[in-house]
BAPATI-543093 format. One record per residue (C-alpha): y, z, x; residue number from 1. Coordinates in Angstrom, 3 decimals. Layout:
N
REC        c2        c3        c1  seq
REC         Y         Z         X  NUM
...
REM end
This chain:
368
REC        c2        c3        c1  seq
REC   188.584    45.806   155.719    1
REC   185.755    44.715   153.394    2
REC   183.748    47.721   154.363    3
REC   186.632    50.114   153.509    4
REC   187.016    48.362   150.174    5
REC   183.311    48.980   149.485    6
REC   183.688    52.588   150.258    7
REC   186.666    53.008   147.916    8
REC   184.718    51.354   145.098    9
REC   181.890    53.759   145.581   10
REC   184.239    56.732   145.621   11
REC   185.875    55.592   142.281   12
REC   182.291    55.063   140.861   13
REC   181.296    58.659   141.950   14
REC   184.522    60.136   140.545   15
REC   184.169    58.337   137.198   16
REC   180.478    59.554   136.978   17
REC   181.716    63.049   137.622   18
REC   184.443    62.807   135.059   19
REC   182.122    61.415   132.449   20
REC   179.585    64.225   133.119   21
REC   182.221    66.890   132.812   22
REC   183.481    65.310   129.571   23
REC   179.860    65.317   128.173   24
REC   179.456    68.959   129.175   25
REC   182.611    69.984   127.619   26
REC   181.698    68.044   124.502   27
REC   178.282    69.711   124.430   28
REC   179.953    73.130   124.805   29
REC   182.557    72.396   121.974   30
REC   179.524    71.636   119.650   31
REC   177.883    75.006   120.475   32
REC   180.007    77.005   118.072   33
REC   179.889    80.720   117.325   34
REC   177.914    79.733   114.132   35
REC   175.391    77.648   116.033   36
REC   174.809    80.664   118.336   37
REC   174.581    83.093   115.412   38
REC   171.864    80.756   113.703   39
REC   169.942    80.576   116.959   40
REC   169.964    84.305   117.212   41
REC   168.805    85.164   113.703   42
REC   167.047    82.040   112.501   43
REC   163.738    82.533   114.262   44
REC   163.142    86.025   112.399   45
REC   163.363    84.310   108.956   46
REC   160.186    83.786   107.114   47
REC   158.889    81.645   104.139   48
REC   156.964    83.847   101.518   49
REC   154.646    81.851    99.301   50
REC   153.057    83.663    96.323   51
REC   150.654    82.810    93.657   52
REC   150.430    84.061    90.071   53
REC   147.486    83.494    87.898   54
REC   148.511    82.707    84.318   55
REC   145.718    83.019    81.759   56
REC   145.888    81.283    78.348   57
REC   143.248    81.645    75.614   58
REC   142.616    78.342    74.171   59
REC   142.554    77.718    70.465   60
REC   139.126    76.192    69.600   61
REC   138.398    75.756    65.863   62
REC   134.591    75.002    66.697   63
REC   134.268    78.498    68.298   64
REC   136.192    80.126    65.485   65
REC   134.159    78.354    62.733   66
REC   130.723    79.130    64.199   67
REC   131.598    82.565    65.588   68
REC   130.402    81.863    69.051   69
REC   132.642    84.553    70.499   70
REC   136.229    84.452    71.854   71
REC   137.594    81.050    72.730   72
REC   137.556    80.153    76.382   73
REC   140.409    81.086    78.766   74
REC   142.149    78.595    80.977   75
REC   143.655    79.905    84.308   76
REC   146.555    78.140    86.054   77
REC   147.651    79.034    89.512   78
REC   151.549    79.138    89.646   79
REC   153.135    78.991    92.973   80
REC   156.251    80.887    94.018   81
REC   158.473    80.891    96.974   82
REC   161.050    83.053    98.628   83
REC   162.443    84.061   101.817   84
REC   162.513    87.201   104.001   85
REC   163.185    88.218   107.562   86
REC   161.602    90.321   110.166   87
REC   163.925    93.324   110.732   88
REC   162.384    95.267   113.607   89
REC   159.935    94.814   116.633   90
REC   157.293    96.786   114.472   91
REC   156.849    93.681   112.235   92
REC   158.640    94.962   109.050   93
REC   159.744    92.191   106.707   94
REC   162.387    92.638   104.248   95
REC   162.665    90.537   101.037   96
REC   163.702    90.781    97.418   97
REC   161.487    92.636    94.927   98
REC   161.795    89.725    92.528   99
REC   160.139    87.402    95.119  100
REC   156.973    89.329    94.772  101
REC   157.295    90.389    91.148  102
REC   154.403    89.256    88.933  103
REC   152.590    87.650    91.873  104
REC   148.859    88.176    91.991  105
REC   148.779    87.563    95.759  106
REC   150.934    86.544    98.807  107
REC   149.357    83.333    99.758  108
REC   151.309    83.013   103.083  109
REC   154.120    84.273   105.249  110
REC   155.187    81.758   107.795  111
REC   157.665    81.894   110.706  112
REC   159.886    78.774   111.494  113
REC   157.654    77.846   114.361  114
REC   154.636    77.524   111.921  115
REC   153.089    80.909   112.900  116
REC   151.314    82.417   109.834  117
REC   151.342    86.223   109.347  118
REC   149.083    88.538   107.601  119
REC   151.062    91.168   105.802  120
REC   150.622    94.362   103.598  121
REC   153.032    95.779   101.246  122
REC   154.763    98.927   102.350  123
REC   157.017    99.645    99.376  124
REC   159.203    98.176    96.824  125
REC   161.915    99.064    94.288  126
REC   162.580    97.025    91.235  127
REC   166.121    98.496    90.508  128
REC   167.338    97.916    93.983  129
REC   165.434    94.529    94.042  130
REC   164.125    95.093    97.563  131
REC   160.705    95.145    99.120  132
REC   159.295    95.884   102.624  133
REC   156.193    94.072   103.866  134
REC   154.415    94.905   107.332  135
REC   152.680    92.499   109.528  136
REC   149.161    93.509   110.201  137
REC   148.676    92.325   113.732  138
REC   151.535    91.276   115.856  139
REC   149.333    89.781   118.515  140
REC   150.297    89.298   122.181  141
REC   153.329    87.210   121.325  142
REC   156.268    89.429   120.478  143
REC   157.663    88.892   116.984  144
REC   161.377    87.615   116.620  145
REC   163.433    90.084   114.568  146
REC   166.991    90.318   113.183  147
REC   168.056    93.903   112.728  148
REC   170.461    95.066   110.098  149
REC   174.114    95.058   111.120  150
REC   177.372    96.424   109.937  151
REC   178.478    95.334   106.369  152
REC   181.242    97.878   106.065  153
REC   183.586    96.042   108.508  154
REC   183.188    92.728   106.601  155
REC   186.454    91.046   105.899  156
REC   187.324    88.708   102.939  157
REC   187.488    85.166   104.293  158
REC   185.322    85.650   107.484  159
REC   182.509    83.211   108.090  160
REC   178.945    84.030   106.878  161
REC   175.806    82.232   106.961  162
REC   172.875    82.249   104.494  163
REC   169.493    81.457   105.852  164
REC   166.431    80.965   103.679  165
REC   164.144    78.241   102.043  166
REC   165.820    76.789    98.979  167
REC   163.506    74.511    97.088  168
REC   160.867    75.071    99.744  169
REC   157.970    73.664    97.860  170
REC   159.887    70.287    97.858  171
REC   160.200    70.231   101.593  172
REC   156.759    71.596   102.757  173
REC   157.811    72.890   106.158  174
REC   158.577    76.314   107.406  175
REC   161.929    75.546   108.966  176
REC   164.593    77.479   107.113  177
REC   167.849    75.912   105.838  178
REC   171.214    77.290   106.592  179
REC   174.542    77.164   104.701  180
REC   177.872    78.263   105.785  181
REC   180.735    79.839   103.720  182
REC   183.055    82.690   103.710  183
REC   182.996    86.264   102.312  184
REC   184.582    85.797    98.806  185
REC   184.727    89.650    98.059  186
REC   183.281    92.744    99.150  187
REC   182.128    95.765    96.973  188
REC   181.813    93.330    94.096  189
REC   180.754    94.944    90.800  190
REC   179.050    92.587    88.287  191
REC   178.384    93.129    84.587  192
REC   175.615    95.718    84.161  193
REC   174.036    93.426    81.627  194
REC   173.167    91.015    84.539  195
REC   170.455    93.419    85.665  196
REC   169.303    93.922    82.065  197
REC   169.193    97.748    82.780  198
REC   166.410    97.300    85.366  199
REC   168.472    96.176    88.351  200
REC   171.333    97.836    90.105  201
REC   173.450    94.884    90.876  202
REC   176.662    96.738    92.127  203
REC   178.537    97.048    95.407  204
REC   177.593    93.399    96.335  205
REC   178.945    90.894    98.861  206
REC   180.187    87.792    97.176  207
REC   180.086    84.533    99.158  208
REC   180.432    80.844    98.615  209
REC   177.722    80.014   101.056  210
REC   175.262    77.914    99.081  211
REC   172.364    79.970    97.773  212
REC   169.735    78.455    95.654  213
REC   166.276    79.239    94.322  214
REC   164.160    80.185    97.221  215
REC   166.987    81.715    99.215  216
REC   166.217    84.954    97.659  217
REC   165.301    87.646   100.295  218
REC   166.776    85.812   103.224  219
REC   169.453    87.102   105.465  220
REC   173.204    86.719   105.192  221
REC   174.646    86.743   108.751  222
REC   177.984    87.011   110.277  223
REC   179.442    84.858   113.119  224
REC   177.787    87.217   115.625  225
REC   174.359    86.695   114.231  226
REC   174.165    90.153   112.656  227
REC   172.508    90.590   109.403  228
REC   175.172    91.843   106.886  229
REC   173.357    91.410   103.602  230
REC   170.169    90.208   101.713  231
REC   170.801    87.155    99.563  232
REC   169.681    88.103    96.085  233
REC   171.318    86.343    93.144  234
REC   173.728    83.653    91.959  235
REC   175.841    83.014    88.931  236
REC   175.114    79.573    87.541  237
REC   175.155    77.663    84.342  238
REC   172.621    75.102    85.710  239
REC   170.283    77.356    87.780  240
REC   171.625    75.768    90.991  241
REC   174.438    76.627    93.427  242
REC   177.861    76.812    91.825  243
REC   179.891    78.617    94.441  244
REC   179.062    82.129    93.293  245
REC   176.347    83.945    95.455  246
REC   175.749    87.593    95.977  247
REC   174.077    89.606    98.663  248
REC   173.021    93.332    98.904  249
REC   175.117    94.799   101.773  250
REC   173.349    95.915   104.833  251
REC   174.712    99.478   104.648  252
REC   172.848    99.996   101.253  253
REC   169.804    97.957   102.406  254
REC   169.378   100.272   105.334  255
REC   169.196   103.444   103.212  256
REC   166.736   101.830   100.830  257
REC   164.564   100.557   103.741  258
REC   164.572   104.155   105.120  259
REC   163.425   105.489   101.744  260
REC   160.537   102.773   101.478  261
REC   159.357   103.344   104.977  262
REC   159.342   107.176   104.594  263
REC   158.147   107.476   101.011  264
REC   156.683   104.182   100.191  265
REC   159.121   104.169    97.259  266
REC   162.812   104.756    96.337  267
REC   163.074   108.315    95.264  268
REC   164.890   108.399    91.940  269
REC   168.145   110.408    92.185  270
REC   168.950   112.778    89.307  271
REC   171.944   114.852    88.378  272
REC   169.981   116.840    85.880  273
REC   171.949   116.737    82.504  274
REC   172.284   114.655    79.285  275
REC   175.414   113.650    77.628  276
REC   177.207   111.658    74.934  277
REC   180.324   109.707    74.948  278
REC   183.179   111.741    73.592  279
REC   184.344   108.949    71.329  280
REC   181.045   108.946    69.641  281
REC   181.131   112.714    68.771  282
REC   182.609   113.747    65.427  283
REC   186.032   115.470    65.662  284
REC   184.645   118.499    63.831  285
REC   182.064   119.040    66.585  286
REC   184.720   118.418    69.331  287
REC   186.954   121.081    67.692  288
REC   184.075   123.584    67.524  289
REC   183.334   123.080    71.164  290
REC   186.886   123.518    72.084  291
REC   186.899   119.926    73.654  292
REC   190.394   118.535    74.189  293
REC   189.416   115.495    76.457  294
REC   189.911   112.047    74.622  295
REC   187.308   110.362    76.751  296
REC   184.534   111.088    79.090  297
REC   180.847   112.261    78.758  298
REC   180.238   115.422    76.855  299
REC   177.384   117.410    78.421  300
REC   174.878   118.168    75.680  301
REC   171.978   119.587    77.841  302
REC   171.679   120.904    81.316  303
REC   168.012   121.081    82.701  304
REC   167.013   124.229    84.314  305
REC   166.852   124.299    88.090  306
REC   168.495   120.959    88.316  307
REC   171.417   119.878    90.539  308
REC   173.768   120.058    87.561  309
REC   172.389   123.545    86.681  310
REC   172.964   124.905    90.096  311
REC   176.356   123.351    90.291  312
REC   177.327   125.330    87.214  313
REC   177.718   122.524    84.620  314
REC   177.583   123.809    81.067  315
REC   177.037   122.264    77.598  316
REC   180.433   121.531    76.194  317
REC   181.832   120.311    79.649  318
REC   183.258   116.841    79.576  319
REC   182.578   114.772    82.725  320
REC   185.602   112.522    83.242  321
REC   185.019   111.412    86.783  322
REC   182.156   111.288    89.381  323
REC   183.311   110.729    93.009  324
REC   186.632   109.611    91.666  325
REC   185.213   106.982    89.277  326
REC   186.106   107.200    85.691  327
REC   183.211   107.605    83.262  328
REC   183.280   107.184    79.559  329
REC   179.739   106.519    78.454  330
REC   176.317   107.861    79.721  331
REC   175.475   104.494    81.153  332
REC   178.492   104.906    83.514  333
REC   176.911   108.194    84.682  334
REC   173.532   106.383    85.057  335
REC   174.806   103.617    87.268  336
REC   176.743   106.068    89.492  337
REC   173.724   108.164    89.755  338
REC   171.560   105.378    90.730  339
REC   173.990   104.199    93.317  340
REC   173.440   107.451    95.292  341
REC   170.502   108.781    97.154  342
REC   168.677   112.092    97.134  343
REC   170.635   114.504    99.233  344
REC   174.071   112.810    98.751  345
REC   177.005   114.928    97.676  346
REC   178.865   114.163    94.512  347
REC   182.090   115.529    93.161  348
REC   182.365   115.882    89.341  349
REC   185.684   115.913    87.637  350
REC   185.319   118.092    84.509  351
REC   187.226   119.039    81.476  352
REC   186.152   122.535    80.375  353
REC   188.054   123.800    77.218  354
REC   191.113   121.922    78.332  355
REC   191.009   122.972    82.002  356
REC   190.475   120.459    84.739  357
REC   187.776   121.407    87.223  358
REC   186.250   119.819    90.411  359
REC   182.633   120.699    90.949  360
REC   180.550   119.580    93.978  361
REC   176.874   118.721    93.477  362
REC   173.966   117.608    95.729  363
REC   171.849   114.963    94.166  364
REC   168.172   115.852    93.752  365
REC   165.018   113.798    93.002  366
REC   164.024   113.218    89.541  367
REC   160.856   115.188    88.636  368
REM end
């Protein structure tokens, strides 16, 4: 009888151990969410980019000035900068923001999360798009991790996204990226044109509440599948830190710019080929003389020979009221629509010509 009792106790112990192991396994699986898997997929391809800028300041020295010993000495100061980027293909191309490299005299280091340092060259950059592509010189025997661009057109407002990068990296002194999780707050977001100060095309952006801080610039915004859907680029903030408004350039646009940079080493400037003036700024006398009846739009004042506008048949005196369905009222409206397109794209102009409405197709050409 005692022998049987011992066997029963052992069986219960084995059963309890099995149940505990199963519970632990279930707990471990519940912790491994889709977000964890997505980060594990894309995270290894994120790089830390350190730059250095040499600032020179001529010192004011009354002794030199008094005795005419020549120009006063110059003090040089090395200012460090940091940003993020990610390897987007097996060939070792690295995508980042233009402003991460802007004003830098040198890239001091590019480092993977595992500490591996990469030597890189600049392939091409575009200030207005705020994107730049680097290329790893030698990939070596170990293959590089990469995170290819995914589909940003299917993004839904409210779905989970993850920002990966190196916020305040100089304070942490290690190459391991940080992650922050949020949702897509809006897609195709248009911000004030003054934000880019006329030099940056900050339009058609993904808005997210995933925390983006200084140093995140150039890092990927990924979805729950681990696909890169955008490049983290800017924030709205009164303090310089995160306040819930972050923006990323969508992958659909990034892909086209990358193609331009890899093919041409630059973003080719799209050009319609005409000049204009806001109708509201033209005197009524001139409008009557040109037989212009439109109350708003851009009055065509000059069409350049052999340009896209010339081939499409635009004429001085035409009023451009819409381009690709978007209303225009000022030449800056035309400029922003123009810059949002690429060489070879089709555009449809809505014109008012002497009171008659016309639709004119046009193929965008490169500015020359």
